Backbone as CSV, one residue per row, in Angstrom:
resi,resn,N_x,N_y,N_z,CA_x,CA_y,CA_z,C_x,C_y,C_z
1,UNK,9.391,3.296,24.004,9.766,2.693,25.283,8.546,2.504,26.174
2,UNK,7.714,3.562,26.308,6.510,3.476,27.132,5.528,2.460,26.567
3,UNK,5.356,2.467,25.221,4.442,1.523,24.593,4.888,0.088,24.837
4,UNK,6.190,-0.175,24.757,6.719,-1.529,24.990,6.464,-1.962,26.427
5,UNK,6.645,-1.051,27.365,6.417,-1.371,28.781,4.946,-1.705,29.041
6,UNK,4.051,-0.932,28.399,2.620,-1.180,28.564,2.240,-2.536,27.982
7,UNK,2.799,-2.862,26.812,2.515,-4.164,26.199,2.982,-5.308,27.085
8,UNK,4.174,-5.178,27.666,4.690,-6.232,28.559,3.789,-6.387,29.781
9,UNK,3.307,-5.259,30.311,2.430,-5.305,31.478,1.120,-6.021,31.142
10,UNK,0.553,-5.712,30.001,-0.682,-6.375,29.594,-0.475,-7.880,29.447
11,UNK,0.655,-8.278,28.853,0.925,-9.695,28.634,1.043,-10.457,29.955
12,UNK,1.564,-9.782,30.973,1.682,-10.423,32.283,0.317,-10.803,32.847
13,UNK,-0.727,-10.058,32.438,-2.078,-10.324,32.920,-2.916,-11.093,31.886
14,UNK,-2.238,-11.602,30.841,-2.929,-12.440,29.868,-3.690,-11.708,28.795
15,UNK,-3.255,-10.489,28.445,-3.911,-9.730,27.393,-2.907,-9.399,26.286
16,UNK,-3.430,-9.243,25.061,-2.592,-8.858,23.925,-3.076,-7.508,23.411
17,UNK,-2.474,-6.415,23.854,-2.963,-5.086,23.480,-2.556,-4.687,22.067
18,UNK,-3.390,-3.880,21.431,-3.064,-3.291,20.143,-3.010,-1.777,20.330
19,UNK,-1.799,-1.235,20.410,-1.635,0.189,20.674,-1.466,0.958,19.369
20,UNK,-2.207,2.040,19.228,-2.107,2.882,18.046,-2.408,4.316,18.438
21,UNK,-1.789,5.290,17.778,-2.043,6.696,18.122,-3.483,7.089,17.835
22,UNK,-4.020,8.001,18.632,-5.312,8.626,18.350,-5.193,10.114,18.639
23,UNK,-6.137,10.894,18.127,-6.143,12.331,18.383,-6.438,12.600,19.851
24,UNK,-5.895,13.665,20.362,-6.075,13.986,21.779,-7.454,14.567,22.070
25,UNK,-8.173,14.937,21.029,-9.503,15.490,21.208,-10.359,15.160,19.987
26,UNK,-11.680,15.256,20.090,-12.546,14.947,18.945,-12.244,15.843,17.750
27,UNK,-12.491,15.324,16.569,-12.260,16.089,15.336,-13.551,16.115,14.524
28,UNK,-13.663,17.101,13.672,-14.870,17.230,12.845,-14.733,16.483,11.518
29,UNK,-13.480,16.268,11.077,-13.269,15.650,9.779,-13.475,14.131,9.824
30,UNK,-13.915,13.586,8.700,-13.884,12.155,8.463,-12.863,11.902,7.350
31,UNK,-11.956,10.975,7.603,-10.808,10.795,6.707,-10.643,9.323,6.347
32,UNK,-10.244,9.068,5.113,-9.886,7.719,4.664,-8.477,7.762,4.097
33,UNK,-7.571,6.985,4.674,-6.206,6.907,4.165,-6.075,5.650,3.312
34,UNK,-5.778,5.845,2.038,-5.564,4.730,1.105,-4.080,4.391,1.131
35,UNK,-3.763,3.287,1.791,-2.377,2.881,2.015,-1.942,1.935,0.897
36,UNK,-1.106,2.429,0.005,-0.535,1.598,-1.056,0.806,1.063,-0.555
37,UNK,1.010,-0.225,-0.704,2.163,-0.896,-0.106,3.484,-0.241,-0.489
38,UNK,4.345,-0.091,0.521,5.708,0.429,0.373,5.739,1.861,-0.159
39,UNK,4.771,2.654,0.300,4.764,4.096,0.016,4.828,4.881,1.321
40,UNK,5.536,4.330,2.301,5.673,5.000,3.590,4.426,4.917,4.438
41,UNK,3.585,3.921,4.163,2.248,3.881,4.729,2.140,3.806,6.230
42,UNK,2.934,2.960,6.888,2.813,2.812,8.337,3.170,4.117,9.044
43,UNK,4.258,4.738,8.619,4.664,6.008,9.223,3.600,7.074,9.021
44,UNK,3.058,7.141,7.815,2.065,8.165,7.512,0.737,7.836,8.187
45,UNK,0.384,6.570,8.215,-0.834,6.139,8.907,-0.785,6.566,10.374
46,UNK,0.315,6.269,11.046,0.454,6.646,12.463,0.375,8.156,12.652
47,UNK,0.999,8.887,11.728,0.979,10.357,11.826,-0.432,10.901,11.645
48,UNK,-1.167,10.350,10.692,-2.539,10.799,10.462,-3.454,10.395,11.614
49,UNK,-3.204,9.228,12.194,-3.995,8.772,13.344,-3.870,9.751,14.511
50,UNK,-2.682,10.245,14.706,-2.460,11.168,15.820,-3.232,12.467,15.644
51,UNK,-3.673,12.737,14.417,-4.446,13.959,14.137,-5.949,13.674,14.086
52,UNK,-6.331,12.528,13.478,-7.744,12.292,13.177,-8.410,11.160,13.964
53,UNK,-7.672,10.125,14.328,-8.305,8.896,14.822,-8.943,9.077,16.196
54,UNK,-10.053,8.415,16.380,-10.756,8.360,17.657,-10.699,6.926,18.176
55,UNK,-10.995,6.694,19.447,-10.994,5.321,19.968,-11.871,4.409,19.109
56,UNK,-11.326,3.261,18.748,-12.075,2.323,17.913,-11.801,2.441,16.433
57,UNK,-11.068,3.480,16.024,-10.724,3.641,14.611,-9.474,2.812,14.300
58,UNK,-9.659,1.560,13.927,-8.538,0.652,13.705,-8.187,0.557,12.228
59,UNK,-6.973,0.063,11.976,-6.572,-0.217,10.602,-7.321,-1.443,10.080
60,UNK,-7.513,-1.481,8.760,-8.034,-2.688,8.141,-7.013,-3.808,8.345
61,UNK,-7.443,-4.907,8.915,-6.562,-6.038,9.179,-6.284,-6.788,7.872
62,UNK,-5.013,-6.903,7.511,-4.635,-7.558,6.253,-5.085,-9.016,6.225
63,UNK,-4.845,-9.738,7.321,-5.189,-11.150,7.363,-6.692,-11.359,7.219
64,UNK,-7.467,-10.507,7.898,-8.926,-10.629,7.824,-9.438,-10.318,6.428
65,UNK,-8.874,-9.287,5.791,-9.332,-8.919,4.455,-9.018,-10.024,3.449
66,UNK,-7.844,-10.656,3.583,-7.490,-11.757,2.689,-8.403,-12.951,2.939
67,UNK,-8.683,-13.227,4.221,-9.596,-14.323,4.555,-10.972,-14.085,3.946
68,UNK,-11.419,-12.821,3.973,-12.702,-12.486,3.367,-12.698,-12.718,1.869
69,UNK,-11.589,-12.397,1.216,-11.477,-12.632,-0.226,-11.484,-14.124,-0.540
70,UNK,-10.795,-14.894,0.285,-10.734,-16.342,0.069,-12.093,-16.998,0.266
71,UNK,-12.882,-16.432,1.184,-14.167,-17.042,1.521,-15.123,-17.078,0.333
72,UNK,-15.018,-16.102,-0.566,-15.930,-16.108,-1.720,-15.177,-16.280,-3.041
73,UNK,-14.039,-16.981,-2.964,-13.259,-17.270,-4.171,-13.362,-18.763,-4.461
74,UNK,-13.826,-19.116,-5.641,-14.154,-20.508,-5.942,-13.062,-21.258,-6.706
75,UNK,-12.085,-20.574,-7.238,-11.072,-21.224,-8.079,-9.891,-21.709,-7.256
76,UNK,-9.173,-22.711,-7.740,-7.965,-23.177,-7.033,-6.852,-22.145,-7.101
77,UNK,-5.985,-22.134,-6.099,-4.825,-21.231,-6.091,-3.590,-22.097,-5.892
78,UNK,-3.055,-22.585,-6.998,-1.931,-23.516,-6.945,-0.711,-23.017,-7.703
79,UNK,-0.923,-22.321,-8.806,0.179,-21.845,-9.632,0.361,-20.338,-9.463
80,UNK,1.433,-19.829,-10.033,1.677,-18.385,-10.003,0.571,-17.635,-10.737
81,UNK,0.088,-18.192,-11.839,-1.023,-17.576,-12.562,-2.279,-17.545,-11.706
82,UNK,-2.511,-18.625,-10.950,-3.659,-18.651,-10.040,-3.562,-17.523,-9.016
83,UNK,-2.355,-17.295,-8.513,-2.140,-16.225,-7.529,-2.446,-14.859,-8.137
84,UNK,-2.085,-14.684,-9.397,-2.375,-13.418,-10.073,-3.873,-13.226,-10.234
85,UNK,-4.576,-14.310,-10.570,-6.040,-14.232,-10.671,-6.652,-13.850,-9.320
86,UNK,-6.124,-14.456,-8.252,-6.657,-14.147,-6.925,-6.380,-12.694,-6.550
87,UNK,-5.231,-12.162,-6.926,-4.905,-10.759,-6.620,-5.928,-9.824,-7.240
88,UNK,-6.370,-10.126,-8.452,-7.391,-9.296,-9.091,-8.719,-9.394,-8.338
89,UNK,-9.050,-10.599,-7.909,-10.262,-10.793,-7.107,-10.151,-10.058,-5.770
90,UNK,-8.993,-10.142,-5.143,-8.782,-9.515,-3.840,-8.918,-7.997,-3.929
91,UNK,-8.418,-7.409,-5.003,-8.541,-5.963,-5.185,-10.012,-5.541,-5.233
92,UNK,-10.832,-6.310,-5.929,-12.265,-6.007,-5.982,-12.908,-6.167,-4.615
93,UNK,-12.495,-7.182,-3.873,-13.022,-7.384,-2.520,-12.673,-6.194,-1.623
94,UNK,-11.452,-5.679,-1.734,-11.035,-4.531,-0.934,-11.894,-3.305,-1.230
95,UNK,-12.329,-3.162,-2.467,-13.196,-2.043,-2.817,-14.553,-2.170,-2.130
96,UNK,-15.067,-3.396,-2.061,-16.344,-3.606,-1.362,-16.201,-3.292,0.134
97,UNK,-15.065,-3.676,0.710,-14.834,-3.413,2.134,-14.727,-1.901,2.378
98,UNK,-13.991,-1.206,1.505,-13.872,0.245,1.647,-15.236,0.919,1.509
99,UNK,-16.040,0.446,0.569,-17.379,1.016,0.376,-18.197,0.916,1.652
100,UNK,-18.059,-0.197,2.352,-18.779,-0.395,3.613,-18.277,0.574,4.686
101,UNK,-16.955,0.661,4.859,-16.406,1.491,5.926,-16.502,2.985,5.612
102,UNK,-16.495,3.335,4.324,-16.561,4.756,3.952,-17.856,5.410,4.425
103,UNK,-18.909,4.628,4.525,-20.195,5.192,4.963,-20.431,4.998,6.461
104,UNK,-19.405,4.536,7.172,-19.524,4.338,8.618,-19.311,5.655,9.350
105,UNK,-19.458,5.610,10.665,-19.256,6.804,11.492,-17.815,6.948,11.977
106,UNK,-16.944,6.049,11.583,-15.550,6.148,11.998,-14.944,7.459,11.494
107,UNK,-14.252,8.151,12.376,-13.584,9.395,11.964,-12.425,9.120,11.018
108,UNK,-11.703,8.022,11.283,-10.513,7.720,10.484,-10.507,6.242,10.127
109,UNK,-10.457,5.951,8.833,-10.323,4.575,8.362,-9.055,4.492,7.521
110,UNK,-8.356,3.374,7.628,-7.104,3.240,6.888,-6.809,1.776,6.625
111,UNK,-5.987,1.543,5.621,-5.582,0.192,5.275,-5.257,0.100,3.801
112,UNK,-4.943,-1.123,3.368,-4.652,-1.352,1.952,-5.957,-1.443,1.171
113,UNK,-6.673,-0.332,1.134,-7.935,-0.297,0.423,-7.719,-0.206,-1.083
114,UNK,-8.659,-0.737,-1.844,-8.725,-0.441,-3.265,-9.879,0.529,-3.471
115,UNK,-9.631,1.607,-4.179,-10.671,2.605,-4.391,-11.065,2.591,-5.863
116,UNK,-12.184,3.197,-6.199,-12.610,3.303,-7.595,-13.450,4.569,-7.770
117,UNK,-13.847,4.854,-8.999,-14.578,6.088,-9.297,-15.913,6.147,-8.568
118,UNK,-16.603,5.018,-8.506,-17.915,4.973,-7.859,-17.826,5.356,-6.383
119,UNK,-16.843,4.784,-5.681,-16.681,5.074,-4.262,-16.348,6.542,-4.044
120,UNK,-15.455,7.070,-4.839,-15.036,8.465,-4.668,-16.178,9.435,-4.955
121,UNK,-16.932,9.169,-5.992,-18.051,10.061,-6.321,-19.121,10.027,-5.235
122,UNK,-19.271,8.865,-4.592,-20.305,8.720,-3.566,-19.878,9.277,-2.210
123,UNK,-18.569,9.281,-1.924,-18.141,9.572,-0.551,-17.122,10.701,-0.400
124,UNK,-16.467,11.127,-1.484,-15.397,12.116,-1.337,-15.901,13.484,-0.901
125,UNK,-17.190,13.766,-1.047,-17.723,15.055,-0.619,-17.998,15.092,0.886
126,UNK,-17.979,13.919,1.535,-18.232,13.884,2.982,-17.124,13.208,3.777
127,UNK,-16.134,12.661,3.090,-14.974,12.063,3.751,-13.728,12.432,2.959
128,UNK,-12.714,12.941,3.642,-11.477,13.338,2.965,-10.626,12.103,2.659
129,UNK,-10.291,11.922,1.393,-9.423,10.821,0.987,-7.992,11.330,0.871
130,UNK,-7.061,10.564,1.431,-5.641,10.922,1.421,-4.843,9.697,0.983
131,UNK,-3.823,9.905,0.181,-2.919,8.821,-0.167,-1.529,9.378,-0.405
132,UNK,-0.560,8.489,-0.456,0.824,8.855,-0.773,1.320,7.890,-1.851
133,UNK,1.925,8.451,-2.892,2.442,7.671,-4.010,3.967,7.629,-3.954
134,UNK,4.538,6.774,-4.793,5.995,6.614,-4.820,6.452,6.295,-6.235
135,UNK,7.678,6.639,-6.556,8.247,6.265,-7.852,8.028,4.769,-8.072
136,UNK,7.392,4.380,-9.186,6.981,2.987,-9.378,8.107,1.958,-9.322
137,UNK,9.254,2.249,-9.929,10.341,1.281,-9.913,10.884,1.093,-8.503
138,UNK,11.041,2.168,-7.778,11.510,2.077,-6.392,10.501,1.327,-5.536
139,UNK,9.217,1.601,-5.772,8.172,0.927,-4.998,8.170,-0.572,-5.263
140,UNK,8.285,-0.958,-6.541,8.284,-2.385,-6.885,9.440,-3.111,-6.215
141,UNK,10.634,-2.556,-6.325,11.801,-3.217,-5.724,11.653,-3.332,-4.214
142,UNK,11.201,-2.271,-3.588,11.023,-2.290,-2.143,9.954,-3.289,-1.735
143,UNK,8.863,-3.323,-2.493,7.769,-4.239,-2.194,8.207,-5.690,-2.363
144,UNK,8.947,-5.955,-3.429,9.421,-7.325,-3.673,10.316,-7.796,-2.533
145,UNK,11.304,-6.988,-2.190,12.262,-7.379,-1.148,11.564,-7.537,0.199
146,UNK,10.680,-6.605,0.535,9.970,-6.693,1.812,9.134,-7.969,1.887
147,UNK,8.396,-8.279,0.817,7.580,-9.491,0.814,8.434,-10.753,0.887
148,UNK,9.554,-10.738,0.184,10.415,-11.916,0.198,10.985,-12.162,1.590
149,UNK,11.216,-11.114,2.327,11.765,-11.254,3.675,10.705,-11.561,4.723
150,UNK,9.455,-11.146,4.482,8.482,-11.185,5.581,7.184,-11.926,5.296
151,UNK,6.787,-12.036,4.042,5.470,-12.570,3.722,5.444,-14.095,3.799
152,UNK,4.539,-14.630,4.577,4.430,-16.087,4.725,3.197,-16.650,4.026
153,UNK,2.509,-15.828,3.215,1.318,-16.281,2.500,1.685,-16.762,1.098
154,UNK,1.453,-18.029,0.835,1.788,-18.609,-0.463,1.004,-17.965,-1.592
155,UNK,-0.222,-17.515,-1.290,-1.083,-16.966,-2.335,-0.725,-15.537,-2.714
156,UNK,0.245,-14.935,-1.997,0.641,-13.558,-2.276,2.138,-13.502,-2.591
157,UNK,2.566,-14.025,-3.741,3.990,-14.021,-4.062,4.498,-12.613,-4.334
158,UNK,5.817,-12.379,-4.034,6.778,-13.323,-3.455,6.542,-13.533,-1.958
159,UNK,7.044,-14.648,-1.460,6.923,-14.957,-0.044,8.232,-15.549,0.461
160,UNK,8.293,-15.784,1.755,9.537,-16.281,2.351,9.541,-17.794,2.531
161,UNK,8.641,-18.483,1.827,8.531,-19.938,1.985,9.696,-20.661,1.318
162,UNK,9.991,-20.288,0.084,11.071,-20.944,-0.660,12.285,-20.031,-0.715
163,UNK,13.381,-20.469,-0.124,14.608,-19.643,-0.123,15.763,-20.348,-0.832
164,UNK,15.464,-21.402,-1.586,16.524,-22.173,-2.256,16.898,-21.614,-3.620
165,UNK,15.962,-20.964,-4.291,16.224,-20.455,-5.644,15.684,-19.043,-5.769
166,UNK,16.259,-18.150,-4.985,15.752,-16.787,-4.878,15.782,-16.045,-6.206
167,UNK,16.877,-16.169,-6.956,17.010,-15.432,-8.213,16.130,-16.034,-9.297
168,UNK,16.075,-17.353,-9.377,15.197,-17.997,-10.366,13.748,-17.599,-10.118
169,UNK,13.362,-17.577,-8.863,12.004,-17.166,-8.515,11.776,-15.706,-8.887
170,UNK,12.749,-14.855,-8.605,12.616,-13.428,-8.918,12.446,-13.213,-10.416
171,UNK,13.182,-13.954,-11.216,13.048,-13.833,-12.671,11.656,-14.252,-13.124
172,UNK,11.163,-15.357,-12.552,9.836,-15.846,-12.929,8.754,-14.841,-12.561
173,UNK,8.887,-14.242,-11.382,7.865,-13.301,-10.921,7.978,-11.956,-11.623
174,UNK,9.155,-11.365,-11.588,9.327,-10.003,-12.110,9.116,-9.941,-13.619
175,UNK,9.538,-10.981,-14.332,9.408,-10.975,-15.786,8.075,-11.591,-16.243
176,UNK,7.205,-11.888,-15.298,5.918,-12.472,-15.633,4.754,-11.580,-15.253
177,UNK,3.576,-12.168,-15.215,2.348,-11.412,-14.948,2.344,-10.801,-13.553
178,UNK,2.899,-11.521,-12.569,2.926,-10.988,-11.210,3.788,-9.726,-11.139
179,UNK,4.898,-9.724,-11.847,5.736,-8.535,-11.907,4.999,-7.366,-12.532
180,UNK,4.208,-7.656,-13.566,3.398,-6.612,-14.201,2.408,-6.023,-13.204
181,UNK,1.768,-6.888,-12.398,0.840,-6.390,-11.388,1.556,-5.495,-10.376
182,UNK,2.727,-5.922,-9.933,3.476,-5.133,-8.950,3.925,-3.804,-9.540
183,UNK,4.169,-3.791,-10.851,4.604,-2.557,-11.520,3.463,-1.564,-11.672
184,UNK,2.229,-2.044,-11.600,1.068,-1.189,-11.837,0.101,-1.187,-10.660
185,UNK,0.628,-1.419,-9.482,-0.195,-1.468,-8.279,-0.853,-0.132,-7.971
186,UNK,-0.139,0.966,-8.159,-0.703,2.275,-7.826,-1.853,2.633,-8.763
187,UNK,-1.705,2.327,-10.047,-2.809,2.518,-10.979,-3.998,1.667,-10.550
188,UNK,-3.727,0.409,-10.215,-4.795,-0.522,-9.854,-5.554,-0.060,-8.621
189,UNK,-4.839,0.361,-7.578,-5.487,0.710,-6.317,-6.190,2.066,-6.363
190,UNK,-5.861,2.897,-7.326,-6.544,4.182,-7.457,-7.598,4.139,-8.570
191,UNK,-7.303,3.468,-9.687,-8.245,3.409,-10.812,-9.276,2.304,-10.656
192,UNK,-8.957,1.259,-9.849,-9.959,0.243,-9.558,-9.704,-1.132,-10.119
193,UNK,-8.703,-1.287,-10.996,-8.408,-2.624,-11.510,-6.979,-2.658,-12.053
194,UNK,-6.434,-3.885,-12.115,-5.116,-4.060,-12.706,-5.232,-3.981,-14.224
195,UNK,-4.398,-3.189,-14.872,-4.406,-3.192,-16.338,-3.858,-4.517,-16.865
196,UNK,-4.322,-4.897,-18.051,-3.899,-6.170,-18.634,-2.560,-6.056,-19.370
197,UNK,-2.307,-4.884,-19.942,-1.097,-4.688,-20.730,-0.844,-3.183,-20.827
198,UNK,0.192,-2.798,-21.561,0.582,-1.393,-21.631,-0.530,-0.515,-22.195
199,UNK,-1.196,-0.961,-23.247,-2.281,-0.155,-23.834,-3.428,0.012,-22.845
200,UNK,-3.728,-1.049,-22.109,-4.793,-0.981,-21.110,-4.402,-0.027,-19.979
201,UNK,-3.129,-0.071,-19.589,-2.644,0.850,-18.555,-2.787,2.294,-19.018
202,UNK,-2.503,2.517,-20.284,-2.625,3.875,-20.841,-4.079,4.339,-20.801
203,UNK,-5.005,3.427,-21.077,-6.426,3.777,-21.031,-6.872,4.107,-19.601
204,UNK,-6.280,3.413,-18.635,-6.640,3.636,-17.231,-5.993,4.896,-16.655
205,UNK,-5.047,5.463,-17.383,-4.324,6.616,-16.861,-5.257,7.781,-16.565
206,UNK,-6.214,8.044,-17.442,-7.132,9.162,-17.217,-8.000,8.915,-15.992
207,UNK,-8.406,7.657,-15.769,-9.193,7.322,-14.575,-8.355,7.519,-13.317
208,UNK,-7.107,7.113,-13.383,-6.169,7.292,-12.274,-6.057,8.771,-11.893
209,UNK,-5.851,9.631,-12.889,-5.705,11.060,-12.634,-7.020,11.671,-12.165
210,UNK,-8.119,11.311,-12.829,-9.428,11.852,-12.437,-9.776,11.458,-11.007
211,UNK,-9.488,10.208,-10.638,-9.794,9.758,-9.277,-8.942,10.484,-8.245
212,UNK,-7.692,10.743,-8.562,-6.840,11.491,-7.632,-7.361,12.905,-7.418
213,UNK,-8.061,13.437,-8.402,-8.626,14.781,-8.251,-9.720,14.828,-7.188
214,UNK,-10.260,13.679,-6.821,-11.265,13.611,-5.753,-10.614,13.525,-4.365
215,UNK,-9.297,13.331,-4.332,-8.596,13.217,-3.057,-8.364,14.599,-2.455
216,UNK,-8.493,14.671,-1.158,-8.207,15.928,-0.465,-6.725,16.232,-0.494
217,UNK,-5.905,15.185,-0.304,-4.445,15.338,-0.340,-3.810,14.139,-1.029
218,UNK,-2.834,14.414,-1.876,-2.019,13.376,-2.502,-0.568,13.715,-2.215
219,UNK,0.104,12.830,-1.513,1.508,13.053,-1.182,2.422,12.178,-2.015
220,UNK,3.715,12.469,-1.913,4.713,11.715,-2.661,5.855,11.404,-1.708
221,UNK,6.184,10.137,-1.603,7.141,9.693,-0.599,8.479,10.410,-0.726
222,UNK,8.855,10.731,-1.955,10.135,11.394,-2.187,10.123,12.862,-1.752
223,UNK,8.960,13.392,-1.414,8.861,14.811,-1.052,7.873,14.990,0.102
224,UNK,8.132,14.330,1.210,7.235,14.426,2.360,7.182,15.828,2.975
225,UNK,8.262,16.630,2.940,8.134,18.001,3.449,7.024,18.792,2.749
226,UNK,6.870,18.596,1.427,5.788,19.280,0.707,4.428,18.762,1.159
227,UNK,4.354,17.464,1.418,3.102,16.889,1.917,2.731,17.503,3.263
228,UNK,3.705,17.673,4.130,3.440,18.277,5.443,2.927,19.710,5.296
229,UNK,3.516,20.449,4.351,3.065,21.832,4.123,1.644,21.859,3.596
230,UNK,1.355,20.973,2.653,0.000,20.897,2.109,-0.990,20.496,3.198
231,UNK,-0.580,19.597,4.064,-1.443,19.147,5.152,-1.784,20.314,6.076
232,UNK,-0.772,21.079,6.438,-1.016,22.216,7.340,-1.918,23.256,6.670
233,UNK,-1.686,23.497,5.380,-2.509,24.468,4.662,-3.969,24.022,4.593
234,UNK,-4.177,22.715,4.574,-5.539,22.177,4.468,-6.245,22.104,5.809
235,UNK,-5.514,21.665,6.855,-6.159,21.382,8.147,-5.701,22.301,9.288
236,UNK,-4.730,23.168,9.016,-4.180,24.040,10.059,-3.676,23.222,11.248
237,UNK,-3.128,22.078,10.945,-2.545,21.188,11.952,-1.242,20.617,11.419
238,UNK,-0.308,20.358,12.312,0.948,19.719,11.920,0.776,18.213,11.886
239,UNK,1.416,17.575,10.934,1.459,16.117,10.895,2.927,15.712,11.051
240,UNK,3.197,14.875,12.027,4.572,14.494,12.349,4.835,13.066,11.897
241,UNK,5.584,12.949,10.829,5.844,11.642,10.227,7.207,11.136,10.690
242,UNK,7.186,10.072,11.461,8.420,9.477,11.952,8.914,8.414,10.979
243,UNK,10.216,8.339,10.814,10.790,7.356,9.896,10.555,5.952,10.431
244,UNK,10.084,5.072,9.543,9.795,3.699,9.946,10.222,2.781,8.806
245,UNK,11.444,2.267,8.866,11.945,1.382,7.809,11.763,-0.064,8.245
246,UNK,10.621,-0.638,7.842,10.303,-1.999,8.276,11.248,-3.021,7.676
247,UNK,11.730,-2.780,6.458,12.599,-3.762,5.800,13.899,-3.954,6.554
248,UNK,14.530,-2.873,6.987,15.817,-2.974,7.673,15.719,-3.775,8.960
249,UNK,14.537,-3.749,9.593,14.361,-4.488,10.838,14.259,-5.989,10.612
250,UNK,13.998,-6.389,9.380,13.831,-7.806,9.076,15.151,-8.502,8.763
251,UNK,16.181,-7.725,8.511,17.433,-8.294,8.023,18.341,-8.691,9.171
252,UNK,18.653,-9.980,9.228,19.658,-10.471,10.162,20.712,-11.219,9.356
253,UNK,21.593,-11.906,10.020,22.679,-12.575,9.323,22.216,-13.579,8.295
254,UNK,21.144,-14.309,8.599,20.669,-15.350,7.688,19.980,-14.779,6.460
255,UNK,19.456,-13.554,6.559,18.729,-12.962,5.443,19.572,-11.977,4.639
256,UNK,20.733,-11.634,5.150,21.553,-10.639,4.475,22.003,-11.112,3.099
257,UNK,22.366,-12.401,2.981,22.798,-12.935,1.690,21.666,-12.874,0.668
258,UNK,20.459,-13.215,1.099,19.309,-13.143,0.205,19.051,-11.702,-0.226
259,UNK,19.164,-10.773,0.713,18.978,-9.362,0.393,20.031,-8.894,-0.607
260,UNK,21.272,-9.289,-0.398,22.349,-8.909,-1.327,22.101,-9.473,-2.716
261,UNK,21.634,-10.725,-2.783,21.355,-11.351,-4.083,20.234,-10.618,-4.812
262,UNK,19.202,-10.249,-4.083,18.075,-9.557,-4.708,18.472,-8.159,-5.176
263,UNK,19.270,-7.482,-4.383,19.727,-6.158,-4.803,20.580,-6.264,-6.064
264,UNK,21.398,-7.301,-6.139,22.205,-7.509,-7.337,21.308,-7.817,-8.537
265,UNK,20.273,-8.599,-8.310,19.321,-8.919,-9.372,18.652,-7.648,-9.902
266,UNK,18.235,-6.768,-9.012,17.554,-5.544,-9.443,18.520,-4.533,-10.048
267,UNK,19.810,-4.695,-9.784,20.818,-3.813,-10.385,21.269,-4.298,-11.760
268,UNK,20.882,-5.529,-12.117,21.261,-6.084,-13.408,20.640,-5.264,-14.545
269,UNK,21.392,-5.064,-15.616,20.933,-4.204,-16.710,19.647,-4.711,-17.344
270,UNK,19.538,-6.028,-17.536,18.332,-6.562,-18.165,17.115,-6.380,-17.271
271,UNK,17.300,-6.522,-15.944,16.200,-6.294,-15.016,15.792,-4.831,-15.034
272,UNK,16.771,-3.943,-15.037,16.473,-2.508,-15.058,15.692,-2.125,-16.310
273,UNK,16.098,-2.677,-17.460,15.394,-2.371,-18.715,13.950,-2.864,-18.644
274,UNK,13.782,-4.051,-18.087,12.438,-4.617,-17.987,11.566,-3.780,-17.040
275,UNK,12.108,-3.393,-15.895,11.347,-2.579,-14.952,10.960,-1.244,-15.573
276,UNK,11.873,-0.667,-16.306,11.573,0.609,-16.965,10.401,0.461,-17.925
277,UNK,10.341,-0.685,-18.614,9.260,-0.921,-19.574,7.926,-1.152,-18.871
278,UNK,7.891,-2.071,-17.913,6.602,-2.416,-17.306,6.091,-1.319,-16.371
279,UNK,6.991,-0.459,-15.897,6.584,0.652,-15.025,6.338,1.941,-15.795
280,UNK,6.497,1.909,-17.125,6.533,3.153,-17.900,5.237,3.963,-17.792
281,UNK,4.089,3.315,-17.902,2.820,4.067,-17.852,2.545,4.556,-16.436
282,UNK,2.812,3.699,-15.446,2.595,4.156,-14.073,3.567,5.280,-13.727
283,UNK,4.783,5.236,-14.245,5.739,6.314,-14.000,5.226,7.610,-14.625
284,UNK,4.710,7.521,-15.834,4.154,8.697,-16.493,2.962,9.232,-15.698
285,UNK,2.109,8.337,-15.222,0.939,8.734,-14.436,1.365,9.379,-13.124
286,UNK,2.376,8.797,-12.509,2.929,9.325,-11.256,3.446,10.748,-11.448
287,UNK,4.148,10.987,-12.539,4.719,12.310,-12.798,3.626,13.336,-13.107
288,UNK,2.575,12.911,-13.815,1.452,13.811,-14.067,0.786,14.196,-12.753
289,UNK,0.577,13.198,-11.908,-0.039,13.465,-10.602,0.821,14.397,-9.768
290,UNK,2.108,14.175,-9.792,3.026,15.004,-9.008,3.000,16.443,-9.490
291,UNK,2.968,16.630,-10.785,2.932,17.981,-11.338,1.636,18.694,-10.947
292,UNK,0.534,17.995,-10.981,-0.758,18.627,-10.708,-0.987,18.896,-9.213
293,UNK,-0.431,18.048,-8.366,-0.743,18.171,-6.954,0.295,18.928,-6.143
294,UNK,1.533,19.025,-6.646,2.546,19.667,-5.802,3.341,20.759,-6.480
295,UNK,3.339,20.829,-7.765,4.243,21.784,-8.407,3.472,22.968,-8.988
């Protein structure tokens, strides 16, 4: 309520404020939050900011990072395959951006960063890396629906541009290369690249686990109370994570039918079997990580 009132006041004077939590006093730690899409990131980001962030410690801007990737991308982006190629390029660009900010003086950096072994070995001893993971099938479905409702970028499918053939589009994406990328996003953002196929994903599994071992904290969306306990044990501070369901806020009468259709699509037996297959290695990796970090 107070934040909304302040924003309205600023707008009356011709300003567009960006309000975000910061710590009430200086902190000694330097922290990097690796925000993987649809893993509770905004809620956790805000909670971590309230503990670590100092004035000027902003989130990585998604639009700016994509613009940066486009600026040095030479190939056309016209087909779904082109979009998949660009996603691989964008992930590498995010790693370069993280490498730059990791060596900065910012107390807290956060965003949809891509990390890799080189960055962690160079910076994890002087900056605490934190991330939160999620069950891969649940993450994929949530990510797909959220993007379909909100994403207006054609180069990042799914998007909300075409709403005439929602199920046909979902089949093309989920059962194709883009669906494979979405199924292995957590491996990609922690190990450093998208696997090409199941065998490649299996090879990247050890890198995924080894890289997580460089993290100060690894949380799991399905068990945030354990994450809070681990956080307190590590920093002797409470982290207060408020529920933030961005998807539910996007649904109005015109989008409810599309949401119902997509939920029915993901409940279909053939879709479930396919998701189980393409998420199988990331699910195995997720369970290994969960066992090592929380149990």
